[in-house]
N, C-alpha and C positions, 0 to 999 in steps of 0.2 A: 446529558452528562456535563456539557460545557456550562450548563447553568448552575452546576454544583449539587444537584440532587442525585447523588450517587445511588442511593437506595432505590429510587424509582427507575433509574437507568438500568440497574441490574435486574429489577423485576420485569421490565419490559423485554430486556435481552433474553431472559429465560423463556419467553413465549415465542422467540424466532424458531420456526419450524425446521429450517435447514441447519444441520450440524455445522457445516463449514462456516457459515455466516455467523452462527451463534459463537463459535470458538474464535473466529477472527475478530469479532467485535469485542469479545471479552479480553483478548490480548491487546487491543487498542486501549481498552480501559486500564489494563495492567501497565502498559507502557507509560500512560498518563500518570499513573500512580507511582511510577519508578520502580516497579517489580521486575527488574531486569533479568534476574535468573529465570523467572517463569516465562518471560517473553522469549528469551533465547532458546529454552527448551521447546516452546511451541514452534519457533521458527525452524529449528532443526527437525522436529517431527514433520512439519509441513513440507519441508524440502526433500524429505526421504519418501514422501507419498508418491507412488507411481502416478503419472498423469492420468492414466485410464481409470484410477480410483477416484479422481476428483470429478465433481459433477460439472456440467457444461458451463455453469455460471462462475466457476472458480478456476477455470483453466489458466487464467493469467495470474498465476500465483507470484511470479516475480514482481509484478506491479504491486501486489498486496504486501509482500515483504518489504519492497521499497517504501511503501506508506508506513509501515510499522517503524522502519528505521527513521523516517522523518519525525515520528512521534517521540522516538528515543533521542533525537537530536544528532544522529550519526549521518551526516550528509554523505560521507564517502561510501558507506554501505547503501544508503538510499540510491545514489547515483549508479552504484554497481548493479543493483537489482533492477532498477528502471531500464538501464542500458541492456541487461540480459533480456528483459521482457521485450525490448524493441528489437533485439537481434533475432528473437524467436517469433516476432510479429504477434506477441501475446501481450498486448498492453491496451489499457483503456484510455484513449486520448482524452475523453471528456473528464476522466478522473484527474488529470493534470491541472484542472482549473476548479473543480467543484469541491475537492477535499481540502479543508483548511489547513491540514497538517503539511500538505505539500508546499504550501506558500513559503516555508522556510527555506526552499530551494531557489526561489525566484531571483534573489540577488547574487546567487553564486555564478561565477563565470562559466560553469559547466551547463547551466540551465539553457542558454541559447543554443549551445552545441547540441544538447539532447533534442531541442525543438527543431534544429535544422536537420538532424538525422530523421526525426519523425516526419518532418515535411517532405523529405525526399521519398520516403516510403509511401506517403499518401498523396503526393503531388500537390501540396499545400504549403504555403509560407506562413507558419505559425508565428514568426517573428515580425511579420508586417504590422505597421502601426494601425 
């Protein structure tokens, strides 16, 4: 999708067997396309889903919602949900470095604070050079 081949991206997306990841990826595409109303509806539906209805691979939904807000450019909401995920210890630390969308947060003064909190939970200094 980053290469600009939207049609192929959507075709590949429809082959994703897990509904959660198919919907999540679709909403990332919608966010990149500026389809904010559809994105907000998806987020609201997702947040209303009881945790026991989410599969074990999607339990860290605050992380996923934070990522969606990164794509939308809403840093405040992104940090809100990433911090919620950290409070619940439901966050994928590796995702903080591998998803290009999250790089929009790196220069924000709240970024090192988030890493400090994560480091305390995992006993690791993520801010070390």
